[in-house]
C-alpha positions as a Markdown table, in Angstrom:
| # | Residue | x | y | z |
|---|---|---|---|---|
| 1 | Met | 26.5 | 41.1 | 126.6 |
| 2 | Leu | 24.4 | 43.3 | 124.3 |
| 3 | Lys | 20.9 | 42.0 | 125.1 |
| 4 | Gly | 18.2 | 44.5 | 124.1 |
| 5 | Lys | 20.7 | 46.8 | 122.3 |
| 6 | Thr | 20.4 | 48.0 | 118.7 |
| 7 | Ala | 23.3 | 48.1 | 116.3 |
| 8 | Leu | 23.6 | 49.6 | 112.8 |
| 9 | Ile | 26.4 | 48.0 | 110.8 |
| 10 | Thr | 27.5 | 49.2 | 107.4 |
| 11 | Gly | 28.8 | 46.8 | 104.8 |
| 12 | Ala | 27.3 | 43.8 | 106.7 |
| 13 | Ser | 26.5 | 41.6 | 103.7 |
| 14 | Arg | 29.8 | 39.6 | 103.9 |
| 15 | Gly | 33.2 | 39.4 | 105.4 |
| 16 | Ile | 34.0 | 41.3 | 108.6 |
| 17 | Gly | 30.7 | 43.2 | 108.6 |
| 18 | Arg | 28.7 | 39.9 | 108.4 |
| 19 | Ala | 30.8 | 38.4 | 111.2 |
| 20 | Ile | 30.1 | 41.4 | 113.4 |
| 21 | Ala | 26.4 | 41.2 | 112.7 |
| 22 | Ile | 26.4 | 37.5 | 113.6 |
| 23 | Lys | 28.4 | 38.1 | 116.8 |
| 24 | Phe | 26.1 | 40.8 | 117.9 |
| 25 | Ala | 23.0 | 38.6 | 117.1 |
| 26 | Glu | 24.5 | 35.8 | 119.2 |
| 27 | Asn | 24.4 | 38.4 | 122.0 |
| 28 | Lys | 20.7 | 39.2 | 121.4 |
| 29 | Thr | 21.2 | 42.6 | 119.6 |
| 30 | Phe | 18.8 | 43.9 | 117.0 |
| 31 | Val | 21.0 | 44.4 | 113.9 |
| 32 | Gly | 20.6 | 46.8 | 111.0 |
| 33 | Ile | 22.3 | 45.1 | 108.0 |
| 34 | Asn | 23.5 | 47.7 | 105.5 |
| 35 | Tyr | 24.6 | 46.8 | 102.0 |
| 36 | Asn | 25.0 | 48.5 | 98.7 |
| 37 | Thr | 25.2 | 45.9 | 95.9 |
| 38 | Asp | 25.2 | 42.4 | 97.5 |
| 39 | Glu | 21.5 | 41.9 | 98.2 |
| 40 | Leu | 21.8 | 38.1 | 98.3 |
| 41 | Gly | 24.6 | 38.4 | 100.9 |
| 42 | Ala | 22.6 | 40.8 | 103.0 |
| 43 | Lys | 19.7 | 38.3 | 103.0 |
| 44 | Gln | 22.0 | 35.5 | 103.9 |
| 45 | Thr | 23.3 | 37.6 | 106.9 |
| 46 | Leu | 19.7 | 38.2 | 108.0 |
| 47 | Lys | 18.9 | 34.5 | 107.7 |
| 48 | Ile | 21.9 | 33.5 | 109.9 |
| 49 | Ile | 20.9 | 36.2 | 112.4 |
| 50 | Lys | 17.3 | 34.8 | 112.7 |
| 51 | Glu | 18.8 | 31.3 | 113.2 |
| 52 | Lys | 20.6 | 32.8 | 116.2 |
| 53 | Thr | 17.1 | 33.7 | 117.6 |
| 54 | Ala | 17.8 | 37.4 | 117.1 |
| 55 | Asp | 16.3 | 39.8 | 114.6 |
| 56 | Gly | 17.3 | 42.5 | 112.2 |
| 57 | Ile | 16.5 | 44.6 | 109.2 |
| 58 | Ile | 18.2 | 44.9 | 105.8 |
| 59 | Leu | 19.1 | 48.5 | 104.8 |
| 60 | Lys | 20.2 | 49.1 | 101.2 |
| 61 | Gly | 22.2 | 52.2 | 100.5 |
| 62 | Asp | 25.5 | 53.7 | 99.4 |
| 63 | Val | 27.2 | 55.2 | 102.4 |
| 64 | Ser | 28.9 | 57.8 | 100.2 |
| 65 | Asn | 25.5 | 59.1 | 99.2 |
| 66 | Lys | 24.0 | 61.5 | 101.8 |
| 67 | Asn | 20.5 | 60.8 | 100.7 |
| 68 | Asp | 21.0 | 57.1 | 100.9 |
| 69 | Val | 22.4 | 57.4 | 104.4 |
| 70 | Glu | 19.4 | 59.6 | 105.5 |
| 71 | Lys | 17.1 | 56.8 | 104.3 |
| 72 | Ile | 19.2 | 54.1 | 106.0 |
| 73 | Val | 19.0 | 55.8 | 109.4 |
| 74 | Lys | 15.4 | 56.8 | 109.1 |
| 75 | Thr | 14.3 | 53.3 | 108.2 |
| 76 | Phe | 16.3 | 51.9 | 111.1 |
| 77 | Ile | 15.0 | 54.4 | 113.6 |
| 78 | His | 11.4 | 53.8 | 112.5 |
| 79 | Lys | 11.9 | 50.2 | 113.6 |
| 80 | Thr | 14.1 | 50.7 | 116.7 |
| 81 | Lys | 13.6 | 54.4 | 117.9 |
| 82 | Asn | 17.3 | 54.7 | 118.8 |
| 83 | Ile | 20.8 | 53.5 | 117.9 |
| 84 | Asp | 22.9 | 52.1 | 120.7 |
| 85 | Ile | 25.9 | 51.0 | 118.5 |
| 86 | Leu | 27.1 | 52.2 | 115.2 |
| 87 | Val | 29.8 | 50.2 | 113.4 |
| 88 | Asn | 31.3 | 51.9 | 110.4 |
| 89 | Asn | 32.7 | 49.0 | 108.4 |
| 90 | Ala | 31.7 | 49.6 | 104.8 |
| 91 | Gly | 34.6 | 50.1 | 102.5 |
| 92 | Ile | 36.2 | 49.4 | 99.1 |
| 93 | Tyr | 39.7 | 48.4 | 98.2 |
| 94 | Glu | 41.3 | 48.8 | 94.8 |
| 95 | Arg | 44.8 | 47.4 | 94.5 |
| 96 | Glu | 46.9 | 49.8 | 92.3 |
| 97 | Lys | 50.1 | 51.7 | 92.3 |
| 98 | Phe | 50.0 | 55.4 | 93.0 |
| 99 | Glu | 51.1 | 56.3 | 89.5 |
| 100 | Asn | 48.0 | 54.5 | 88.1 |
| 101 | Ile | 45.5 | 56.0 | 90.5 |
| 102 | Ser | 43.2 | 58.4 | 88.7 |
| 103 | Leu | 41.5 | 61.3 | 90.5 |
| 104 | Glu | 38.2 | 59.6 | 89.9 |
| 105 | Asn | 39.4 | 56.5 | 91.7 |
| 106 | Trp | 41.0 | 58.5 | 94.5 |
| 107 | Asn | 37.7 | 60.3 | 95.1 |
| 108 | Lys | 35.7 | 57.1 | 94.9 |
| 109 | Val | 37.7 | 55.4 | 97.6 |
| 110 | Ile | 37.9 | 58.4 | 99.9 |
| 111 | Ser | 34.1 | 59.0 | 99.4 |
| 112 | Val | 33.1 | 55.5 | 100.4 |
| 113 | Asn | 35.7 | 54.7 | 103.1 |
| 114 | Leu | 36.0 | 58.1 | 104.8 |
| 115 | Thr | 33.1 | 60.3 | 103.8 |
| 116 | Gly | 30.8 | 57.3 | 104.3 |
| 117 | Cys | 31.8 | 57.3 | 108.0 |
| 118 | Phe | 31.2 | 61.0 | 108.2 |
| 119 | Asn | 27.7 | 60.6 | 106.7 |
| 120 | Leu | 26.7 | 57.8 | 109.0 |
| 121 | Cys | 27.9 | 59.6 | 112.1 |
| 122 | Lys | 26.2 | 62.8 | 111.2 |
| 123 | Glu | 22.8 | 61.1 | 110.7 |
| 124 | Ala | 23.1 | 58.6 | 113.6 |
| 125 | Leu | 24.3 | 60.8 | 116.4 |
| 126 | Pro | 21.0 | 62.5 | 117.1 |
| 127 | Tyr | 19.6 | 59.1 | 117.9 |
| 128 | Met | 22.4 | 58.0 | 120.2 |
| 129 | Lys | 22.1 | 58.3 | 124.0 |
| 130 | Pro | 24.7 | 58.2 | 126.8 |
| 131 | Gly | 26.3 | 54.8 | 126.8 |
| 132 | Gly | 26.3 | 54.7 | 123.0 |
| 133 | Lys | 29.3 | 53.2 | 121.1 |
| 134 | Ile | 30.7 | 54.1 | 117.8 |
| 135 | Ile | 33.3 | 51.7 | 116.3 |
| 136 | Phe | 35.3 | 52.3 | 113.1 |
| 137 | Ile | 36.9 | 49.5 | 111.1 |
| 138 | Ser | 40.1 | 51.0 | 109.8 |
| 139 | Ser | 43.2 | 49.0 | 108.6 |
| 140 | Gln | 46.8 | 48.2 | 109.5 |
| 141 | Leu | 47.7 | 50.0 | 106.2 |
| 142 | Ala | 46.5 | 53.3 | 107.9 |
| 143 | Leu | 49.5 | 52.8 | 110.2 |
| 144 | Lys | 52.2 | 51.4 | 107.9 |
| 145 | Gly | 51.2 | 52.7 | 104.5 |
| 146 | Ser | 50.7 | 50.7 | 101.3 |
| 147 | Thr | 52.7 | 50.1 | 98.1 |
| 148 | His | 49.6 | 49.2 | 96.2 |
| 149 | Gly | 46.8 | 51.4 | 97.5 |
| 150 | Ala | 47.7 | 54.9 | 98.7 |
| 151 | His | 44.1 | 56.0 | 98.4 |
| 152 | Tyr | 42.9 | 53.1 | 100.6 |
| 153 | Ala | 45.6 | 53.7 | 103.2 |
| 154 | Ala | 44.9 | 57.4 | 103.2 |
| 155 | Ser | 41.2 | 56.8 | 103.7 |
| 156 | Lys | 41.8 | 54.4 | 106.6 |
| 157 | Ala | 44.2 | 56.8 | 108.2 |
| 158 | Gly | 41.6 | 59.5 | 108.0 |
| 159 | Ile | 39.2 | 57.2 | 109.8 |
| 160 | Ile | 41.5 | 57.0 | 112.8 |
| 161 | Gly | 41.7 | 60.8 | 112.9 |
| 162 | Leu | 37.9 | 61.0 | 112.7 |
| 163 | Ala | 37.5 | 58.4 | 115.5 |
| 164 | Arg | 39.9 | 60.2 | 117.8 |
| 165 | Ser | 38.3 | 63.6 | 117.2 |
| 166 | Leu | 34.8 | 62.2 | 117.8 |
| 167 | Ala | 36.1 | 60.5 | 121.0 |
| 168 | Leu | 37.1 | 63.9 | 122.3 |
| 169 | Glu | 34.0 | 65.7 | 121.2 |
| 170 | Leu | 31.4 | 63.1 | 122.3 |
| 171 | Ala | 33.0 | 62.2 | 125.7 |
| 172 | Tyr | 30.7 | 64.7 | 127.5 |
| 173 | Lys | 27.7 | 62.8 | 126.0 |
| 174 | Lys | 29.2 | 59.5 | 127.4 |
| 175 | Ile | 29.4 | 58.1 | 123.9 |
| 176 | Asn | 32.6 | 56.0 | 123.4 |
| 177 | Val | 34.4 | 56.1 | 120.1 |
| 178 | Asn | 37.1 | 53.6 | 119.1 |
| 179 | Ala | 38.7 | 52.1 | 116.0 |
| 180 | Ile | 39.9 | 48.7 | 115.0 |
| 181 | Thr | 42.8 | 48.1 | 112.6 |
| 182 | Pro | 42.6 | 44.6 | 111.1 |
| 183 | Gly | 45.7 | 43.0 | 109.6 |
| 184 | Thr | 45.5 | 40.4 | 106.8 |
| 185 | Ile | 42.0 | 39.0 | 107.3 |
| 186 | Asp | 40.8 | 36.0 | 105.2 |
| 187 | Thr | 38.0 | 37.8 | 103.3 |
| 188 | Asn | 37.2 | 38.6 | 99.7 |
| 189 | Ile | 39.9 | 41.4 | 99.8 |
| 190 | Ile | 42.6 | 38.7 | 99.5 |
| 191 | Ala | 40.5 | 36.3 | 97.4 |
| 192 | Asn | 42.8 | 36.8 | 94.5 |
| 193 | Tyr | 46.0 | 35.8 | 96.4 |
| 194 | Thr | 47.7 | 32.8 | 95.0 |
| 195 | Glu | 48.5 | 30.0 | 97.4 |
| 196 | Glu | 52.1 | 31.1 | 97.3 |
| 197 | Glu | 51.1 | 34.7 | 98.3 |
| 198 | Arg | 49.0 | 33.4 | 101.1 |
| 199 | Gln | 51.8 | 31.2 | 102.5 |
| 200 | Lys | 54.3 | 34.1 | 102.2 |
| 201 | Arg | 52.0 | 36.4 | 104.2 |
| 202 | Ile | 51.4 | 33.7 | 106.9 |
| 203 | Lys | 55.1 | 33.3 | 107.3 |
| 204 | Glu | 55.4 | 37.0 | 108.0 |
| 205 | Ile | 52.7 | 36.9 | 110.7 |
| 206 | Pro | 54.1 | 36.0 | 114.2 |
| 207 | Leu | 51.1 | 34.0 | 115.0 |
| 208 | Lys | 51.5 | 32.1 | 111.7 |
| 209 | Arg | 47.9 | 32.3 | 110.5 |
| 210 | Leu | 45.7 | 34.7 | 108.6 |
| 211 | Gly | 43.1 | 36.5 | 110.7 |
| 212 | Thr | 39.4 | 35.6 | 110.4 |
| 213 | Pro | 36.4 | 37.9 | 110.3 |
| 214 | Glu | 35.5 | 36.5 | 113.7 |
| 215 | Asp | 38.8 | 37.7 | 115.2 |
| 216 | Val | 37.7 | 41.2 | 114.4 |
| 217 | Ala | 34.1 | 40.6 | 115.4 |
| 218 | Asn | 35.2 | 39.5 | 118.9 |
| 219 | Val | 37.1 | 42.8 | 119.5 |
| 220 | Cys | 34.1 | 44.7 | 118.1 |
| 221 | Leu | 31.8 | 42.9 | 120.6 |
| 222 | Phe | 34.1 | 43.9 | 123.5 |
| 223 | Leu | 34.1 | 47.6 | 122.3 |
| 224 | Ala | 30.3 | 47.6 | 121.9 |
| 225 | Ser | 29.8 | 46.2 | 125.4 |
| 226 | Asp | 29.9 | 47.8 | 128.9 |
| 227 | Leu | 33.2 | 45.9 | 129.4 |
| 228 | Ser | 34.9 | 48.7 | 127.4 |
| 229 | Ser | 33.2 | 51.6 | 129.2 |
| 230 | Tyr | 36.5 | 53.3 | 130.1 |
| 231 | Ile | 38.1 | 52.9 | 126.7 |
| 232 | Asn | 37.8 | 55.9 | 124.4 |
| 233 | Gly | 39.7 | 57.2 | 121.4 |
| 234 | Glu | 41.8 | 54.0 | 121.1 |
| 235 | Thr | 43.0 | 52.2 | 118.0 |
| 236 | Ile | 43.2 | 48.4 | 118.5 |
| 237 | Asn | 45.3 | 46.3 | 116.3 |
| 238 | Val | 44.0 | 42.9 | 115.3 |
| 239 | Asn | 46.8 | 41.5 | 113.1 |
| 240 | Gly | 48.5 | 38.6 | 114.8 |
| 241 | Gly | 51.5 | 40.7 | 115.6 |
| 242 | Leu | 52.3 | 41.6 | 112.0 |
| 243 | Tyr | 52.5 | 45.3 | 112.9 |
| 244 | Ile | 53.1 | 46.2 | 116.5 |
| 245 | Gln | 52.9 | 49.8 | 117.8 |
């Protein structure tokens, strides 16, 4: 579905980002694997991609840092000449009540999760042609709020606003922009859940299972392909029916 395309994916060393990178590689995409701290994970992602008879490049950098993002994009472009697909996935999540959130932590979460998307889009857009796709990974908490992460929910809600705005602005360039809002996905974010907490959440989900990174990657593949050419400015829930709009 994506043969011959190029895709830059942020936060691709593990979890949802890795699953997207692998899914794209299975469809013969050249993948840019961005990471900030997990070098071993990024190398493992690249190893899996090569096993899929695809290719890619590892791109270290903090998406909240403008200089890092400039280097990420320049390194990718030096290898590929253009960006067909940009997936803004990198993010951090700190579980804490609003009364305990410091201004420092608020700024850190917003800077990575939201400003990071802004940075990547600013640098990548000059290298995107008609037919290009920008995909944002938001969260169901952007829609329903959070009792333990107001900064995270706010950053993810901001991503939806950014995605919708870019969808309107870039339509004339024939660049599609959409967002995905995952529900409870079985990644490192819920690694600290007790078995009791996991089972409680599963009971709350109509489909009676946690989501997998592959569930999100499948939707991302659809949005990155020509099958979604008339979908623009949408927010797609991937949550097993936990939150229905």
